[in-house]
C-alpha positions as CSV (number, residue, x, y, z in Angstrom):
1,M,1.1,23.0,42.7
2,F,-1.1,21.0,40.3
3,L,-0.5,20.8,36.6
4,S,-3.3,19.4,34.4
5,I,-2.9,18.7,30.7
6,Y,-5.9,18.8,28.3
7,R,-6.6,18.6,24.6
8,K,-6.7,21.8,22.7
9,K,-10.3,21.3,21.8
10,D,-11.3,21.5,25.5
11,G,-9.9,25.0,25.8
12,E,-13.2,26.9,25.6
13,E,-14.9,24.6,28.0
14,I,-12.0,25.0,30.5
15,L,-12.1,28.8,30.3
16,K,-15.9,28.7,31.0
17,A,-15.6,26.3,33.9
18,L,-12.8,28.3,35.6
19,K,-14.2,31.5,37.1
20,N,-12.6,34.9,37.7
21,L,-10.0,34.4,34.9
22,K,-8.9,37.3,32.8
23,P,-7.3,37.2,29.4
24,S,-3.5,37.2,29.5
25,F,-1.1,37.2,26.7
26,R,2.4,36.4,27.9
27,A,5.0,33.8,27.4
28,E,6.5,31.7,30.1
29,G,9.3,29.6,28.5
30,E,7.7,27.7,25.7
31,C,4.2,27.9,27.1
32,E,1.9,30.8,26.1
33,I,-0.3,32.0,29.1
34,I,-3.8,32.9,27.7
35,A,-5.7,33.5,31.0
36,S,-5.0,33.8,34.7
37,D,-6.7,35.0,37.9
38,N,-5.8,38.2,39.7
39,D,-3.6,36.6,42.4
40,G,-1.9,34.2,40.1
41,R,-3.2,31.1,41.8
42,V,-4.7,29.7,38.5
43,S,-3.4,30.2,35.0
44,V,-4.2,28.6,31.7
45,G,-1.6,28.2,29.1
46,R,-1.2,26.7,25.6
47,Y,1.7,24.5,24.5
48,R,1.6,23.2,20.9
49,D,-1.9,21.5,20.6
50,L,-2.4,21.2,24.3
51,I,-3.9,23.2,27.1
52,V,-2.2,23.3,30.5
53,V,-3.8,24.5,33.7
54,M,-1.6,25.4,36.6
55,S,-3.2,25.9,40.1
56,D,-2.2,25.9,43.7
57,K,-4.9,23.3,44.5
58,A,-6.9,20.6,42.7
59,I,-9.6,22.1,40.6
60,N,-12.5,20.9,38.3
61,A,-12.0,22.4,34.9
62,G,-15.1,20.8,33.4
63,S,-13.2,18.3,31.1
64,E,-11.3,15.1,31.7
65,P,-7.5,15.9,31.6
66,L,-5.0,13.7,29.8
67,N,-3.1,13.7,33.0
68,T,-2.6,15.7,36.2
69,F,0.6,16.1,38.1
70,R,1.1,17.2,41.7
71,I,4.3,19.1,42.0
72,E,6.1,20.0,45.2
73,F,9.4,21.8,45.8
74,E,10.7,20.1,48.9
75,K,13.5,18.0,50.3
76,V,13.7,14.7,48.5
77,E,14.8,11.5,50.1
78,M,15.8,8.4,47.9
79,G,15.3,10.4,44.7
80,K,17.1,10.6,41.4
81,D,19.9,13.1,40.8
82,F,19.8,15.8,38.2
83,Y,22.2,18.7,37.6
84,Y,20.4,21.1,39.9
85,G,19.4,18.7,42.7
86,K,17.2,15.7,43.2
87,Y,13.7,14.6,42.1
88,R,11.2,11.8,42.6
89,L,8.3,10.9,40.4
90,E,5.8,8.4,41.8
91,N,2.2,8.0,40.6
92,D,2.3,11.4,38.9
93,A,3.5,13.1,42.1
94,L,6.7,15.0,41.3
95,S,8.9,16.1,44.2
96,I,11.8,18.4,43.4
97,E,14.7,19.5,45.5
98,T,16.7,22.1,43.7
99,K,19.1,24.9,44.3
100,K,17.9,26.6,41.0
101,D,15.3,29.4,41.0
102,T,12.0,27.6,41.1
103,K,10.4,30.1,38.8
104,K,12.7,29.1,36.0
105,M,12.0,25.4,36.8
106,I,8.2,26.0,36.7
107,E,8.5,27.5,33.2
108,I,10.1,24.3,32.0
109,L,7.7,21.9,33.7
110,P,4.4,22.5,31.6
111,P,6.0,21.7,28.2
112,L,8.2,18.9,29.6
113,L,5.4,17.1,31.4
114,S,3.1,17.7,28.4
115,E,5.6,15.9,26.1
116,I,6.0,13.0,28.5
117,T,2.2,12.7,28.9
118,V,1.7,12.7,25.1
119,S,4.5,10.1,24.6
120,R,3.0,7.8,27.3
121,I,-0.5,8.0,25.7
122,L,0.9,7.4,22.1
123,I,3.1,4.5,23.3
124,S,0.0,2.9,25.0
125,D,-2.0,3.3,21.8
126,A,0.8,2.1,19.6
127,S,1.1,-1.0,21.8
128,V,-2.6,-1.8,21.2
129,K,-2.1,-1.3,17.5
130,A,1.0,-3.6,17.5
131,E,-1.0,-6.3,19.1
132,Y,-3.7,-6.0,16.5
133,L,-1.2,-5.9,13.6
134,T,0.5,-9.0,15.0
135,K,-2.7,-10.9,14.8
136,E,-3.4,-9.7,11.3
137,E,0.2,-10.5,10.4
138,T,-0.4,-14.1,11.5
139,N,-3.5,-14.4,9.3
140,I,-1.7,-13.0,6.3
141,I,1.3,-15.4,6.8
142,N,-1.1,-18.4,7.0
143,K,-2.9,-17.2,3.9
144,I,0.4,-16.7,2.0
145,T,1.6,-20.2,3.1
146,E,-1.6,-21.7,1.8
147,I,-1.2,-20.0,-1.5
148,L,2.4,-20.8,-2.1
149,E,1.8,-24.5,-1.2
150,G,-1.1,-24.8,-3.6
151,A,0.1,-22.5,-6.3
152,K,1.3,-25.4,-8.5
153,S,-2.1,-27.3,-8.5
154,L,-4.7,-24.5,-8.3
155,S,-6.7,-23.4,-11.3
156,I,-6.5,-20.0,-12.8
157,M,-9.9,-19.0,-11.3
158,K,-8.9,-20.1,-7.9
159,L,-5.5,-18.4,-8.1
160,E,-7.2,-15.1,-9.1
161,E,-9.6,-15.4,-6.2
162,L,-6.7,-16.0,-3.8
163,A,-4.7,-13.1,-5.3
164,F,-7.7,-10.8,-4.8
165,S,-8.1,-12.0,-1.2
166,V,-4.4,-11.4,-0.4
167,S,-4.5,-8.0,-2.1
168,S,-7.4,-7.0,0.1
169,L,-5.6,-8.3,3.2
170,K,-2.5,-6.4,2.2
171,G,-4.4,-3.2,1.6
172,S,-6.0,-3.3,5.1
173,F,-2.8,-4.3,6.8
174,F,-0.8,-1.7,4.9
175,S,-3.2,1.1,6.0
176,S,-3.0,0.0,9.7
177,Y,0.8,-0.3,9.4
178,M,1.2,3.2,8.0
179,R,-0.9,4.7,10.8
180,Y,1.2,2.7,13.3
181,K,4.4,3.9,11.7
182,D,3.2,7.5,11.7
183,E,2.4,7.2,15.4
184,L,5.9,5.9,16.1
185,E,7.3,8.9,14.3
186,E,5.1,11.2,16.4
187,I,6.3,9.5,19.6
188,S,9.9,9.9,18.4
189,Y,9.5,13.7,17.8
190,S,7.8,14.1,21.1
191,L,10.6,12.4,23.0
192,I,13.2,14.5,21.2
193,R,11.4,17.6,22.3
194,A,11.1,16.2,25.9
195,Q,14.9,15.4,26.0
196,R,15.7,18.9,24.8
197,L,13.5,20.4,27.5
198,S,15.0,18.0,30.1
199,E,18.5,19.1,29.3
200,K,17.5,22.8,29.7
201,A,16.4,21.8,33.2
202,G,19.6,20.0,34.1
203,K,18.3,16.6,32.8
204,L,15.2,16.7,35.1
205,L,13.1,13.5,34.4
206,Y,15.8,12.3,32.0
207,D,15.5,8.7,33.3
208,E,11.8,8.7,32.6
209,I,12.4,9.9,29.1
210,E,15.0,7.2,28.5
211,E,12.5,4.5,29.7
212,L,10.0,5.8,27.2
213,K,12.7,5.6,24.5
214,R,13.3,2.0,25.4
215,E,9.6,1.3,25.0
216,L,9.7,3.0,21.6
217,S,12.6,0.8,20.6
218,I,10.6,-2.3,21.3
219,L,7.7,-0.9,19.2
220,R,10.3,-0.3,16.4
221,Q,11.1,-4.0,16.4
222,Y,7.4,-4.7,15.7
223,E,7.6,-2.2,12.9
224,S,10.5,-4.1,11.3
225,S,8.6,-7.3,11.5
226,F,5.5,-5.8,9.9
227,E,7.7,-4.4,7.1
228,S,9.1,-7.9,6.4
229,T,5.6,-9.3,6.3
230,L,4.6,-6.7,3.7
231,N,7.6,-7.6,1.6
232,G,6.6,-11.3,1.9
233,V,3.1,-10.4,0.8
234,R,4.5,-8.5,-2.2
235,D,6.7,-11.5,-3.1
236,A,3.8,-13.9,-2.8
237,L,1.6,-11.7,-5.0
238,D,4.5,-11.6,-7.6
239,T,4.7,-15.4,-7.4
240,I,0.9,-15.7,-8.0
241,H,1.0,-13.2,-10.9
242,L,3.9,-15.1,-12.5
243,K,2.0,-18.4,-12.2
244,L,-1.1,-16.8,-13.6
245,E,0.9,-15.3,-16.5
246,S,2.4,-18.7,-17.1
247,L,-1.0,-20.4,-17.1
248,H,-2.5,-17.7,-19.4
249,R,0.4,-18.1,-21.8
250,K,-0.1,-21.9,-21.8
251,E,-3.8,-21.4,-22.5
252,D,-2.9,-18.9,-25.3
253,L,-0.5,-21.4,-26.9
254,E,-3.0,-24.2,-26.6
255,M,-5.6,-21.9,-28.2
256,Q,-3.2,-21.0,-31.0
257,R,-2.4,-24.6,-31.6
258,K,-6.1,-25.5,-31.8
259,T,-6.7,-22.5,-34.0
260,S,-3.9,-23.5,-36.3
261,S,-5.2,-27.0,-36.5
262,L,-8.7,-25.7,-37.4
263,Q,-7.2,-23.3,-40.0
264,A,-5.2,-26.1,-41.6
265,A,-8.3,-28.3,-41.6
266,A,-10.4,-25.5,-43.1
267,A,-7.7,-24.9,-45.8
268,V,-7.7,-28.6,-46.7
269,I,-11.5,-28.7,-47.0
270,E,-11.4,-25.5,-49.0
271,F,-8.7,-26.9,-51.3
272,I,-10.7,-30.1,-51.9
273,A,-13.9,-28.2,-52.5
274,I,-12.3,-25.9,-55.0
275,F,-10.5,-28.8,-56.7
276,Y,-13.7,-30.8,-57.3
277,Y,-15.8,-27.8,-58.1
278,T,-13.4,-26.6,-60.7
279,L,-13.0,-30.1,-62.1
280,G,-16.8,-30.3,-62.5
281,I,-17.1,-27.0,-64.3
282,W,-14.1,-27.7,-66.5
283,S,-15.3,-31.1,-67.5
284,K,-18.6,-29.6,-68.8
285,Y,-16.8,-27.4,-71.3
286,A,-13.8,-29.5,-72.3
287,D,-13.0,-33.0,-73.2
288,L,-10.6,-33.8,-70.4
289,H,-9.9,-37.3,-71.8
290,S,-7.9,-35.8,-74.6
291,I,-5.7,-33.9,-72.1
292,P,-2.9,-35.7,-70.3
293,K,-4.0,-36.4,-66.8
294,W,-0.9,-35.1,-65.2
295,I,-1.5,-31.7,-66.9
296,T,-5.1,-31.7,-65.7
297,F,-4.2,-32.6,-62.2
298,S,-1.3,-30.1,-62.0
299,L,-3.4,-27.2,-63.2
300,L,-6.4,-28.0,-60.9
301,T,-4.0,-28.4,-58.0
302,A,-2.3,-25.1,-58.8
303,L,-5.6,-23.2,-59.1
304,S,-7.0,-24.7,-55.9
305,F,-3.9,-23.9,-54.0
306,L,-3.8,-20.3,-55.3
307,M,-7.5,-19.8,-54.4
308,V,-6.8,-20.9,-50.8
309,V,-3.9,-18.5,-50.6
310,Y,-6.1,-15.8,-52.2
311,T,-8.7,-16.3,-49.4
312,E,-6.0,-15.7,-46.7
313,I,-4.6,-12.7,-48.6
314,F,-8.0,-11.0,-48.8
315,G,-8.5,-11.5,-45.1
316,E,-5.2,-9.7,-44.4
317,I,-6.1,-6.9,-46.8
318,I,-9.4,-6.4,-44.9
319,A,-7.7,-6.5,-41.5
320,R,-4.7,-4.3,-42.4
321,R,-6.5,-2.1,-45.0
322,R,-3.6,-2.2,-47.4
323,I,-2.6,-4.3,-50.4
324,E,0.8,-5.9,-50.3
325,R,3.1,-7.2,-53.0
326,K,2.2,-10.9,-52.6
327,F,-1.4,-10.0,-53.7
328,Y,-0.1,-9.0,-57.1
329,V,2.2,-12.1,-57.3
330,V,-0.7,-14.5,-56.5
331,T,-3.0,-12.7,-58.9
332,A,-0.4,-13.0,-61.7
333,L,0.1,-16.8,-61.0
334,T,-3.7,-17.3,-60.9
335,A,-4.1,-15.5,-64.2
336,L,-1.3,-17.6,-65.8
337,T,-2.9,-20.9,-64.4
338,I,-6.3,-20.0,-65.9
339,L,-4.8,-19.1,-69.2
340,A,-2.9,-22.4,-69.2
341,M,-6.3,-24.2,-68.6
342,F,-7.8,-22.3,-71.6
343,Y,-4.9,-23.2,-73.7
344,V,-4.9,-26.9,-73.1
345,T,-8.7,-26.9,-73.5
346,L,-8.5,-25.2,-76.9
347,F,-5.3,-26.9,-78.1
348,P,-5.3,-30.4,-76.5
């Protein structure tokens, strides 16, 4: 007996290629038979997302199968024991010696061999992905090492470029890692189903399933390594962002210091300008020689200082769009200062 396993999408092509098949809707174990010939030598079934073709001789179904097994019920020498007898699987040739009804055994074989085939293919594909991810992992680790070693001396622009570069690497690596992780989960579920089917058949092919589980365990170790790398990338990006935040804060403080210095310088210039401008105007309308100099200096200093404060208060009013209490206080002090200047002018 030959058992060929195909993808579900090849179903129509298989049915066209195999002649003299009639529709059939019956269940044989966990496999649904959808077509068979009159004498039962060829039957086509469906198991999950797979098509299985069972025939008494090798056939050409028009599509390339995922795998083909040759199954013989015969006396087995040097085989492996299972509950109902012995079996030997070599190069996809399965020989079974059993005291159980072969019809019941045949019902188990299509889904069981399908799950083993799928697990083999996925494990092979996952191994290729693991090799690729390992190379990418090395590149990322080298990049992270470069960043962490130079983080103290690099400029903000260079750090931002490196952070963007690492984020891109992380995004690409993370996507590949998630596909790899999903594939491992699919393998795990497939092997769980295979083990359940094997136990139904008295642990037939149980050793082969255990070997696939060991291969999956090795792939899981890669998964742990990739997870650690992603955590390392996350920590490195956090370090870069903290460094950038520190540098930006330092720049802001430096800018504030320079701004404060400029504001102070502007206030001094404004004070001096108001002082001398007011002195020039006052001297035109009053005989300042008759007024004690300390009074003149005090009033000019007070008025100049209040005008500088006024400028700042008006700026706050425009920005906040509300008048605060200090505006009225400064206004009152300014009015008193001006009245004092009029008084000493009129009554020296």
